KEMITI-29613 format. One line per field, with one value per atom (N, C-alpha, C): residue number from 1; residue in one letter; atom name; x, y, z. Coordinates in steps of 0.001 Angstrom, whole numbers, plus 500000, padded with zeros to 6 digits. Atoms other than C-alpha are relative to their C-alpha. Layout:
num	NUM, ...
residuo	A, ...
atomo	CA, ...
X	X, ...
Y	Y, ...
Z	Z, ...
This chain:
num	1, 1, 1, 2, 2, 2, 3, 3, 3, 4, 4, 4, 5, 5, 5, 6, 6, 6, 7, 7, 7, 8, 8, 8, 9, 9, 9, 10, 10, 10, 11, 11, 11, 12, 12, 12, 13, 13, 13, 14, 14, 14, 15, 15, 15, 16, 16, 16, 17, 17, 17, 18, 18, 18, 19, 19, 19, 20, 20, 20, 21, 21, 21, 22, 22, 22, 23, 23, 23, 24, 24, 24, 25, 25, 25, 26, 26, 26, 27, 27, 27, 28, 28, 28, 29, 29, 29, 30, 30, 30, 31, 31, 31, 32, 32, 32, 33, 33, 33, 34, 34, 34, 35, 35, 35, 36, 36, 36, 37, 37, 37, 38, 38, 38, 39, 39, 39, 40, 40, 40, 41, 41, 41, 42, 42, 42, 43, 43, 43, 44, 44, 44, 45, 45, 45, 46, 46, 46, 47, 47, 47, 48, 48, 48, 49, 49, 49, 50, 50, 50, 51, 51, 51, 52, 52, 52, 53, 53, 53, 54, 54, 54, 55, 55, 55, 56, 56, 56, 57, 57, 57, 58, 58, 58, 59, 59, 59, 60, 60, 60, 61, 61, 61, 62, 62, 62, 63, 63, 63, 64, 64, 64, 65, 65, 65, 66, 66, 66, 67, 67, 67, 68, 68, 68, 69, 69, 69, 70, 70, 70, 71, 71, 71, 72, 72, 72, 73, 73, 73, 74, 74, 74, 75, 75, 75, 76, 76, 76, 77, 77, 77, 78, 78, 78, 79, 79, 79, 80, 80, 80, 81, 81, 81, 82, 82, 82, 83, 83, 83, 84, 84, 84, 85, 85, 85, 86, 86, 86, 87, 87, 87, 88, 88, 88, 89, 89, 89, 90, 90, 90, 91, 91, 91, 92, 92, 92, 93, 93, 93, 94, 94, 94, 95, 95, 95, 96, 96, 96, 97, 97, 97, 98, 98, 98, 99, 99, 99, 100, 100, 100, 101, 101, 101, 102, 102, 102, 103, 103, 103, 104, 104, 104, 105, 105, 105, 106, 106, 106, 107, 107, 107, 108, 108, 108, 109, 109, 109, 110, 110, 110, 111, 111, 111, 112, 112, 112, 113, 113, 113, 114, 114, 114, 115, 115, 115, 116, 116, 116, 117, 117, 117, 118, 118, 118, 119, 119, 119, 120, 120, 120, 121, 121, 121, 122, 122, 122, 123, 123, 123, 124, 124, 124, 125, 125, 125, 126, 126, 126, 127, 127, 127, 128, 128, 128, 129, 129, 129, 130, 130, 130, 131, 131, 131, 132, 132, 132, 133, 133, 133, 134, 134, 134, 135, 135, 135, 136, 136, 136, 137, 137, 137, 138, 138, 138, 139, 139, 139, 140, 140, 140, 141, 141, 141, 142, 142, 142, 143, 143, 143, 144, 144, 144, 145, 145, 145, 146, 146, 146, 147, 147, 147, 148, 148, 148, 149, 149, 149, 150, 150, 150, 151, 151, 151, 152, 152, 152, 153, 153, 153, 154, 154, 154, 155, 155, 155, 156, 156, 156, 157, 157, 157, 158, 158, 158, 159, 159, 159, 160, 160, 160, 161, 161, 161, 162, 162, 162, 163, 163, 163, 164, 164, 164, 165, 165, 165, 166, 166, 166, 167, 167, 167, 168, 168, 168, 169, 169, 169, 170, 170, 170, 171, 171, 171, 172, 172, 172, 173, 173, 173, 174, 174, 174, 175, 175, 175, 176, 176, 176, 177, 177, 177, 178, 178, 178, 179, 179, 179, 180, 180, 180, 181, 181, 181, 182, 182, 182, 183, 183, 183, 184, 184, 184, 185, 185, 185, 186, 186, 186, 187, 187, 187, 188, 188, 188, 189, 189, 189, 190, 190, 190, 191, 191, 191, 192, 192, 192, 193, 193, 193, 194, 194, 194, 195, 195, 195, 196, 196, 196, 197, 197, 197, 198, 198, 198, 199, 199, 199, 200, 200, 200, 201, 201, 201, 202, 202, 202, 203, 203, 203, 204, 204, 204, 205, 205, 205, 206, 206, 206
residuo	M, M, M, Y, Y, Y, R, R, R, E, E, E, H, H, H, C, C, C, E, E, E, Y, Y, Y, D, D, D, Y, Y, Y, A, A, A, V, V, V, M, M, M, C, C, C, H, H, H, I, I, I, I, I, I, T, T, T, D, D, D, N, N, N, Y, Y, Y, G, G, G, I, I, I, S, S, S, T, T, T, T, T, T, P, P, P, V, V, V, V, V, V, E, E, E, W, W, W, K, K, K, A, A, A, V, V, V, C, C, C, G, G, G, G, G, G, W, W, W, T, T, T, P, P, P, A, A, A, N, N, N, R, R, R, D, D, D, F, F, F, A, A, A, L, L, L, P, P, P, V, V, V, G, G, G, F, F, F, S, S, S, C, C, C, P, P, P, Q, Q, Q, E, E, E, T, T, T, K, K, K, N, N, N, V, V, V, N, N, N, D, D, D, C, C, C, S, S, S, D, D, D, G, G, G, R, R, R, I, I, I, V, V, V, I, I, I, C, C, C, I, I, I, A, A, A, D, D, D, F, F, F, F, F, F, N, N, N, P, P, P, S, S, S, P, P, P, A, A, A, E, E, E, V, V, V, A, A, A, M, M, M, W, W, W, M, M, M, A, A, A, T, T, T, E, E, E, E, E, E, S, S, S, A, A, A, E, E, E, R, R, R, G, G, G, D, D, D, A, A, A, H, H, H, V, V, V, G, G, G, T, T, T, R, R, R, A, A, A, E, E, E, R, R, R, E, E, E, A, A, A, R, R, R, V, V, V, G, G, G, R, R, R, R, R, R, M, M, M, V, V, V, W, W, W, K, K, K, A, A, A, G, G, G, L, L, L, T, T, T, H, H, H, E, E, E, E, E, E, C, C, C, A, A, A, A, A, A, V, V, V, R, R, R, L, L, L, W, W, W, S, S, S, G, G, G, P, P, P, T, T, T, F, F, F, A, A, A, E, E, E, Y, Y, Y, N, N, N, R, R, R, V, V, V, L, L, L, R, R, R, G, G, G, F, F, F, D, D, D, I, I, I, S, S, S, M, M, M, K, K, K, G, G, G, C, C, C, Y, Y, Y, T, T, T, T, T, T, T, T, T, L, L, L, H, H, H, A, A, A, L, L, L, C, C, C, S, S, S, A, A, A, A, A, A, Y, Y, Y, K, K, K, L, L, L, S, S, S, Q, Q, Q, I, I, I, G, G, G, T, T, T, P, P, P, E, E, E, V, V, V, V, V, V, Y, Y, Y, R, R, R, G, G, G, L, L, L, G, G, G, G, G, G, R, R, R, A, A, A, I, I, I, S, S, S, A, A, A, A, A, A, D, D, D, F, F, F, S, S, S, K, K, K, G, G, G, A, A, A, F, F, F, V, V, V, E, E, E, R, R, R, G, G, G, A, A, A, Q, Q, Q, S, S, S, F, F, F, T, T, T, R, R, R
atomo	N, CA, C, N, CA, C, N, CA, C, N, CA, C, N, CA, C, N, CA, C, N, CA, C, N, CA, C, N, CA, C, N, CA, C, N, CA, C, N, CA, C, N, CA, C, N, CA, C, N, CA, C, N, CA, C, N, CA, C, N, CA, C, N, CA, C, N, CA, C, N, CA, C, N, CA, C, N, CA, C, N, CA, C, N, CA, C, N, CA, C, N, CA, C, N, CA, C, N, CA, C, N, CA, C, N, CA, C, N, CA, C, N, CA, C, N, CA, C, N, CA, C, N, CA, C, N, CA, C, N, CA, C, N, CA, C, N, CA, C, N, CA, C, N, CA, C, N, CA, C, N, CA, C, N, CA, C, N, CA, C, N, CA, C, N, CA, C, N, CA, C, N, CA, C, N, CA, C, N, CA, C, N, CA, C, N, CA, C, N, CA, C, N, CA, C, N, CA, C, N, CA, C, N, CA, C, N, CA, C, N, CA, C, N, CA, C, N, CA, C, N, CA, C, N, CA, C, N, CA, C, N, CA, C, N, CA, C, N, CA, C, N, CA, C, N, CA, C, N, CA, C, N, CA, C, N, CA, C, N, CA, C, N, CA, C, N, CA, C, N, CA, C, N, CA, C, N, CA, C, N, CA, C, N, CA, C, N, CA, C, N, CA, C, N, CA, C, N, CA, C, N, CA, C, N, CA, C, N, CA, C, N, CA, C, N, CA, C, N, CA, C, N, CA, C, N, CA, C, N, CA, C, N, CA, C, N, CA, C, N, CA, C, N, CA, C, N, CA, C, N, CA, C, N, CA, C, N, CA, C, N, CA, C, N, CA, C, N, CA, C, N, CA, C, N, CA, C, N, CA, C, N, CA, C, N, CA, C, N, CA, C, N, CA, C, N, CA, C, N, CA, C, N, CA, C, N, CA, C, N, CA, C, N, CA, C, N, CA, C, N, CA, C, N, CA, C, N, CA, C, N, CA, C, N, CA, C, N, CA, C, N, CA, C, N, CA, C, N, CA, C, N, CA, C, N, CA, C, N, CA, C, N, CA, C, N, CA, C, N, CA, C, N, CA, C, N, CA, C, N, CA, C, N, CA, C, N, CA, C, N, CA, C, N, CA, C, N, CA, C, N, CA, C, N, CA, C, N, CA, C, N, CA, C, N, CA, C, N, CA, C, N, CA, C, N, CA, C, N, CA, C, N, CA, C, N, CA, C, N, CA, C, N, CA, C, N, CA, C, N, CA, C, N, CA, C, N, CA, C, N, CA, C, N, CA, C, N, CA, C, N, CA, C, N, CA, C, N, CA, C, N, CA, C, N, CA, C, N, CA, C, N, CA, C, N, CA, C, N, CA, C, N, CA, C, N, CA, C, N, CA, C, N, CA, C, N, CA, C, N, CA, C, N, CA, C, N, CA, C, N, CA, C, N, CA, C, N, CA, C, N, CA, C, N, CA, C, N, CA, C, N, CA, C, N, CA, C, N, CA, C, N, CA, C, N, CA, C, N, CA, C, N, CA, C, N, CA, C, N, CA, C, N, CA, C, N, CA, C, N, CA, C, N, CA, C, N, CA, C, N, CA, C, N, CA, C, N, CA, C, N, CA, C, N, CA, C, N, CA, C
X	500524, 186862, 500618, 499355, 188314, 501402, 498635, 191844, 500010, 500044, 190850, 499734, 500311, 189655, 500863, 499307, 191850, 501469, 498637, 195160, 500868, 499182, 196286, 500491, 499383, 198591, 499116, 500789, 196261, 498821, 501101, 193539, 500510, 499478, 195600, 500549, 499384, 197378, 499022, 500962, 194205, 499256, 500862, 192380, 498915, 501118, 188917, 499345, 500745, 187346, 498935, 501084, 183936, 499571, 500280, 183491, 498515, 501435, 179719, 499371, 500564, 179113, 500950, 499067, 182211, 500378, 499605, 183122, 501472, 498594, 186709, 500135, 499987, 187358, 501074, 499059, 189391, 499261, 500628, 188563, 499861, 500062, 189334, 498804, 501125, 186818, 498679, 501235, 184188, 499696, 500220, 184692, 499352, 500576, 183984, 498559, 501354, 180899, 499006, 500877, 179491, 500057, 499812, 180945, 500409, 499702, 181646, 501392, 498698, 184423, 500404, 499719, 184460, 501438, 498675, 187937, 500024, 499919, 189032, 500093, 499860, 189814, 498798, 501154, 186660, 498804, 501072, 183676, 498702, 501132, 181312, 499763, 500310, 179537, 499643, 500370, 178879, 500853, 499299, 179791, 500919, 499118, 182790, 499319, 500620, 181689, 500440, 499697, 181466, 500338, 499622, 182067, 499001, 500838, 180744, 500715, 499383, 181310, 500080, 499897, 182443, 498703, 501278, 179430, 500169, 500010, 178492, 500160, 499886, 179470, 499387, 500614, 177764, 498752, 501187, 174385, 499130, 500951, 172473, 499219, 500842, 169579, 500327, 499645, 170390, 500553, 499348, 171963, 499098, 500908, 168826, 500078, 499850, 169602, 501370, 498641, 173182, 500095, 499752, 174745, 499695, 500203, 173692, 500641, 499342, 175494, 499003, 500870, 173462, 500817, 499262, 175006, 499465, 500425, 174934, 499157, 500806, 173479, 498525, 501387, 170306, 499259, 500637, 169660, 499636, 500269, 169277, 499063, 500864, 166985, 498756, 501240, 163634, 499083, 500954, 160892, 498892, 501131, 157973, 498924, 501011, 155659, 500400, 499531, 157822, 499809, 500121, 157901, 498544, 501430, 154119, 499498, 500418, 153638, 500566, 499374, 156105, 499360, 500604, 154360, 498566, 501389, 150928, 499906, 499935, 151339, 501178, 498890, 154146, 499592, 500475, 152031, 499975, 500059, 151434, 501398, 498620, 155110, 500659, 499395, 156234, 499366, 500684, 153605, 500484, 499525, 154730, 501433, 498591, 158399, 500200, 499735, 157979, 499668, 500536, 156263, 500173, 499917, 157171, 501446, 498682, 160135, 500880, 499018, 163230, 500479, 499472, 164973, 500898, 499116, 167598, 499197, 500848, 164887, 499283, 500692, 163001, 500958, 499038, 166123, 500448, 499632, 167100, 498892, 501138, 163606, 499886, 500015, 163641, 501151, 498861, 167103, 499747, 500323, 165914, 499067, 500943, 163060, 500699, 499275, 165375, 500930, 499099, 167920, 499210, 500842, 165131, 499435, 500611, 163432, 501029, 498981, 166647, 500869, 499160, 168320, 501476, 498607, 171488, 500758, 499112, 174417, 500561, 499358, 176301, 501023, 498972, 179078, 499375, 500666, 176696, 499392, 500570, 174928, 501095, 498877, 178275, 500490, 499521, 179327, 499072, 500964, 176117, 500107, 499885, 176462, 501291, 498737, 180102, 499887, 500132, 179238, 499087, 500925, 176399, 500634, 499258, 178993, 501140, 498925, 182145, 500916, 499097, 184022, 499573, 500396, 181988, 501031, 499028, 184606, 501205, 498869, 187389, 499604, 500446, 185373, 499874, 500176, 184519, 501333, 498660, 188174, 500526, 499556, 188907, 499229, 500844, 185963, 500204, 499853, 186533, 501444, 498608, 190303, 500656, 499416, 191082, 501454, 498658, 194190, 500471, 499565, 196047, 500582, 499447, 197690, 498916, 501106, 194224, 499525, 500473, 193778, 500148, 499963, 192883, 499631, 500342, 192019, 498514, 501390, 188813, 499295, 500570, 188297, 498877, 501017, 186386, 498766, 501120, 184250, 499153, 500741, 183316, 499227, 500744, 182349, 498754, 501144, 180110, 498959, 500913, 178608, 499224, 500647, 177876, 498943, 500941, 176210, 498773, 501114, 174098, 499115, 500776, 173052, 499125, 500790, 171923, 498797, 501097, 169863, 498938, 500945, 168300, 499207, 500704, 167432, 498839, 501049, 165303, 498741, 501171, 162985, 499490, 500429, 162713, 499014, 500906, 160277, 500593, 499443, 161361, 499284, 500601, 160800, 500994, 499136, 162168, 500745, 499200, 165027, 500871, 499236, 167229, 501366, 498625, 170941, 500620, 499236, 172828, 501408, 498701, 176097, 501170, 498914, 178104, 501143, 498948, 179991, 500466, 499629, 180389, 498891, 500966, 178637, 499798, 500299, 176917, 500041, 499807, 177911, 498861, 500994, 175717, 500216, 499703, 177492, 499400, 500616, 176295, 498516, 501436, 172712, 499684, 500259, 173009, 500045, 499938, 173843, 498813, 501163, 170766, 500311, 499601, 172741, 501474, 498584, 176055, 500305, 499589, 178026, 500765, 499264, 179101, 500726, 499226, 181890, 499853, 500136, 181337, 498547, 501355, 178335, 499466, 500584, 175920, 498738, 501259, 173063, 499051, 501029, 169805, 498902, 501160, 166638, 498745, 501270, 162993, 499609
Y	500533, 203071, 500726, 499235, 205866, 499460, 500492, 204636, 498612, 501366, 201040, 499952, 499994, 202032, 500952, 498950, 204996, 500205, 499712, 204897, 498770, 501170, 201448, 499324, 500598, 199604, 498961, 501084, 196628, 500524, 499413, 198969, 500784, 499151, 201408, 499157, 500848, 198573, 498969, 501037, 196500, 500364, 499844, 196024, 498938, 500914, 194472, 499698, 500425, 192461, 499014, 500909, 190902, 499212, 500846, 187968, 499935, 500169, 187773, 501221, 498794, 191393, 500676, 499427, 192142, 501435, 498649, 195244, 499999, 499812, 196440, 501334, 498790, 198949, 499909, 499988, 199821, 500435, 499537, 200431, 501520, 498532, 204147, 500491, 499606, 204473, 499649, 500419, 202524, 500867, 499072, 204772, 501290, 498774, 207795, 499774, 500299, 206084, 499987, 500087, 205640, 501262, 498899, 208469, 501311, 498757, 211063, 500512, 499379, 213480, 499991, 500010, 212617, 499575, 500326, 212668, 500505, 499478, 213289, 501529, 498539, 216874, 500690, 499432, 217386, 499082, 500932, 215735, 500335, 499665, 216307, 498829, 501167, 213446, 500347, 499611, 215459, 499242, 500760, 213487, 500913, 499191, 214748, 500351, 499556, 216741, 499095, 500838, 214502, 498556, 501367, 211296, 498984, 501132, 208051, 498721, 501241, 204541, 498988, 501046, 201552, 499207, 500666, 199810, 498499, 501420, 196155, 499779, 500398, 194497, 498610, 501327, 191159, 499972, 500273, 190003, 501219, 498898, 193245, 500036, 499991, 193630, 501166, 498827, 197171, 501049, 498987, 200385, 500503, 499525, 201234, 499140, 500890, 198258, 500147, 499870, 199379, 500727, 499346, 200885, 501489, 498563, 204343, 500484, 499417, 206625, 500901, 499173, 208137, 500517, 499404, 210545, 499420, 500639, 208905, 500935, 499035, 212102, 499877, 500146, 211325, 498893, 501064, 208345, 500451, 499484, 210568, 501217, 498819, 213378, 499914, 500088, 212202, 501177, 498913, 214780, 499546, 500364, 214912, 499210, 500723, 213726, 498541, 501376, 210656, 499214, 500690, 209772, 499679, 500225, 210172, 498821, 501104, 207802, 498677, 501222, 205273, 499501, 500389, 205299, 499511, 500402, 204684, 498476, 501465, 201109, 499643, 500471, 199093, 499929, 500134, 198465, 501355, 498682, 202161, 500568, 499529, 202886, 499373, 500677, 200268, 500466, 499536, 201422, 501395, 498649, 205034, 500025, 500055, 204100, 499505, 500758, 201972, 500720, 499521, 204193, 501488, 498547, 207860, 500415, 499443, 209597, 499088, 500763, 208378, 498803, 501167, 205127, 500427, 499523, 207037, 500566, 499434, 208914, 498902, 501106, 205695, 499237, 500742, 203903, 500804, 499150, 206860, 500003, 499977, 206917, 498673, 501302, 203175, 499932, 499985, 203609, 500836, 499138, 206478, 499288, 500707, 204335, 498909, 501047, 201444, 500582, 499349, 203752, 500525, 499430, 205455, 498906, 501072, 202217, 499255, 500781, 200434, 500864, 499121, 203505, 499887, 500142, 203097, 501320, 498844, 205459, 500205, 499769, 207025, 498904, 501029, 204485, 498674, 501264, 201527, 500054, 499842, 202861, 499904, 500057, 203345, 498577, 501384, 199784, 499148, 500765, 198345, 500371, 499553, 200451, 499464, 500523, 199408, 498504, 501439, 195735, 499671, 500285, 195974, 500263, 499797, 196966, 499003, 500963, 195251, 499694, 500269, 195556, 498777, 501233, 192580, 498892, 501040, 190456, 500058, 499843, 191883, 499616, 500333, 191600, 498489, 501442, 187964, 499261, 500609, 187148, 500007, 499898, 188359, 499024, 500805, 186610, 498505, 501421, 183280, 499520, 500389, 183339, 499460, 500489, 182728, 500444, 499439, 184915, 500427, 499750, 184851, 501405, 498652, 188180, 501040, 499070, 189769, 500027, 500083, 188827, 501347, 498725, 191889, 501195, 498885, 193995, 500332, 499517, 196083, 499702, 500384, 195339, 500931, 499044, 198532, 499923, 500085, 198290, 498768, 501241, 194678, 500048, 499830, 195555, 500867, 499138, 198354, 499236, 500803, 195954, 499013, 500951, 193372, 500704, 499232, 196013, 500389, 499615, 197223, 498801, 501203, 193679, 499591, 500345, 193043, 500940, 499033, 196247, 499775, 500226, 195556, 498710, 501259, 192005, 500191, 499766, 193457, 500613, 499389, 195238, 499161, 500873, 192426, 498956, 501092, 189510, 498688, 501297, 185834, 499478, 500618, 184148, 499030, 500967, 181339, 500701, 499442, 182416, 498890, 501019, 180546, 500545, 499611, 180574, 498959, 500887, 179113, 499845, 500254, 177497, 500143, 499745, 178006, 499006, 501006, 174702, 499590, 500382, 174627, 499115, 500980, 171988, 500128, 500174, 171647, 498492, 501432, 168281, 499397, 500711, 165630, 500290, 499692, 166403, 501341, 498701, 170013, 499836, 500189, 168862, 499228, 500785, 166367, 500868, 499078, 169275, 500958, 499128, 171171, 501421, 498638, 174298, 500000, 499837, 175512, 501487, 498596, 178753, 500319, 499476, 180640, 501247, 498885, 183039, 501292, 498799, 185404, 500437, 499496, 187635, 499428, 500589, 186190, 500728, 499453, 187338, 498841, 501024, 185430, 500548, 499577, 185534, 499336, 500635, 184901, 498921
Z	501255, 078290, 498807, 501071, 076169, 499750, 500180, 076805, 499361, 500516, 076051, 498494, 501436, 072568, 499186, 500763, 071650, 500362, 499578, 073531, 500217, 499680, 074655, 498720, 501186, 072262, 499335, 500591, 071814, 499193, 500759, 070547, 498798, 501070, 068481, 498848, 501023, 066654, 499432, 500379, 066202, 498722, 501167, 062916, 500105, 499809, 063270, 498660, 501182, 060461, 500470, 499626, 061087, 498778, 501161, 058735, 499675, 500260, 059203, 499341, 500617, 058143, 499009, 500962, 056100, 500313, 499588, 058112, 500365, 499666, 058337, 500733, 499179, 061132, 501076, 498882, 064237, 501266, 498762, 067932, 500059, 499989, 067462, 499194, 500851, 064616, 500685, 499345, 066582, 501218, 498885, 069613, 499488, 500571, 067421, 499543, 500464, 065962, 501151, 498835, 069472, 500859, 499042, 071577, 499344, 500693, 068906, 500302, 499748, 069762, 501451, 498566, 073487, 500270, 499468, 075068, 501437, 498633, 078673, 500042, 500029, 077635, 499360, 500697, 075521, 500198, 499629, 077180, 499274, 500857, 074292, 499046, 500824, 072531, 498554, 501366, 069362, 498983, 501027, 066258, 499201, 500842, 064247, 498679, 501254, 061196, 498852, 501155, 058152, 500327, 499624, 060132, 499442, 500396, 058686, 500415, 499535, 059982, 498865, 501023, 057903, 499905, 500216, 056380, 499747, 500313, 056019, 498498, 501403, 052767, 499781, 500071, 053574, 500882, 499183, 054901, 500286, 499915, 054316, 498688, 501201, 051882, 499083, 500785, 050771, 500966, 499184, 052024, 501133, 498964, 054037, 501260, 498847, 056311, 500651, 499502, 056908, 501326, 498713, 060002, 499906, 499908, 061070, 501295, 498831, 063505, 500717, 499169, 066344, 501164, 498881, 068846, 501308, 498759, 072277, 500855, 499237, 073735, 499649, 500436, 071733, 500749, 499228, 074022, 501409, 498667, 077069, 499914, 499883, 078261, 499122, 500772, 076854, 500305, 499800, 076417, 500950, 499131, 078896, 499255, 500786, 076085, 499808, 500159, 075485, 501290, 498716, 079181, 500297, 499769, 079417, 499175, 500858, 076474, 500515, 499519, 077879, 501287, 498730, 081249, 499817, 500243, 079672, 499952, 500113, 078418, 499117, 500820, 076901, 498540, 501384, 073804, 499294, 500636, 073138, 499797, 500141, 073723, 498785, 501147, 071197, 498699, 501206, 068699, 499615, 500269, 069050, 499535, 500375, 068749, 498574, 501221, 065655, 498700, 501270, 063111, 499716, 500186, 063499, 499733, 500288, 061860, 499157, 500768, 060033, 500806, 499293, 060900, 501159, 498927, 062901, 501162, 498950, 064806, 500775, 499321, 065547, 500905, 499188, 066767, 501215, 498865, 068939, 501044, 499073, 070449, 500754, 499333, 071176, 501012, 499098, 072676, 501242, 498853, 074877, 500966, 499133, 076145, 500813, 499292, 077006, 501069, 499049, 078684, 501194, 498946, 080647, 500898, 499214, 081731, 500852, 499291, 082708, 500909, 499199, 084222, 499651, 500429, 082167, 500144, 499989, 082654, 498596, 501302, 079740, 499706, 500198, 080277, 499597, 500327, 080205, 498602, 501338, 077125, 498943, 500945, 075377, 499829, 500070, 076241, 499153, 500788, 074767, 498526, 501389, 071623, 499361, 500530, 071205, 499730, 500187, 071673, 498827, 501096, 069134, 498637, 501239, 066518, 499876, 500275, 065212, 501177, 498878, 068520, 500807, 499311, 069751, 499749, 500340, 067982, 500929, 499084, 070165, 501420, 498641, 073370, 500177, 499879, 072668, 499972, 499959, 071984, 501420, 498610, 075497, 500880, 499123, 077144, 499802, 500289, 075401, 500108, 499814, 075930, 498750, 501245, 072242, 499836, 500152, 072414, 501382, 498629, 075734, 500156, 499927, 074858, 500235, 499800, 075052, 501450, 498620, 078734, 500697, 499289, 080766, 499148, 500878, 077731, 500112, 499978, 077669, 501334, 498704, 081375, 500435, 499560, 082177, 499111, 500937, 079047, 500260, 499770, 079782, 501321, 498749, 083364, 499764, 500312, 082037, 499188, 500816, 079474, 500863, 499098, 082170, 500846, 499194, 084333, 499184, 500869, 081402, 499687, 500327, 080468, 501179, 498817, 084044, 500125, 499885, 084142, 498932, 501087, 080754, 500207, 499752, 081844, 500968, 499013, 084631, 499388, 500636, 082189, 498840, 501083, 079657, 500489, 499663, 079567, 499503, 500423, 079446, 498763, 501175, 076102, 499391, 500680, 073969, 498878, 501082, 071712, 499412, 500706, 069241, 499613, 500308, 068494, 499072, 500864, 065563, 500549, 499371, 066673, 499047, 500940, 063492, 500065, 500003, 063603, 501379, 498648, 067375, 500573, 499491, 069476, 501497, 498580, 072824, 500245, 499773, 074278, 500803, 499198, 075869, 501475, 498598, 079141, 500397, 499724, 078871, 500292, 499825, 078496, 501281, 498788, 081360, 501249, 498870, 083663, 500019, 500055, 082509, 499599, 500364, 081665, 499628, 500282, 080322, 499928, 499992, 080364, 498732, 501151, 077256, 500471, 499457, 078134, 499205, 500827, 075229, 499887, 500230, 074574, 498700, 501185, 072026, 499582, 500517, 069833, 499732, 500203, 069490, 499120, 500783, 067431, 500535, 499609, 068177, 499008
């Protein structure tokens, strides 16, 4: 995964621009935002001193809604008190996660609970964090086959993402969600089959 974001030509030469959020970045920068200073020679997730990630310029209310960087190590090794609360009831866990501390502390705590419940590895957690940022645009280009030159890129990362999504699906609850299609269409033939497959990862809303 490190090589796919920091060494291979397709990553080093790539410039990512997400039209929906107005973020301009690179795979190398996004790796640092998720995995800090981790390299094969320095296996430490600590964030580089003074590091900040590119912020949204569109579709955010104010700076408090912008991206925040959380060291991936903060999603692991929950305290005994946290585990005790999470094991009590789901409602008490969500209530405790939602209202205590800064936004970064709350998000780290929610992340720890999800990682703990699903049993995610560091690699799977990193893949989810990378996908939740601007690199989703690159991953979806690969999955949807928009650019044939991208075939085979990010293979390890996408396998880790798939594994994480499966694990997380086992701790979730089924519910109705909605997805805007942004000019794309589901055909009558799709509906006649009762289901269809979207090759790229998608976000939904309740």
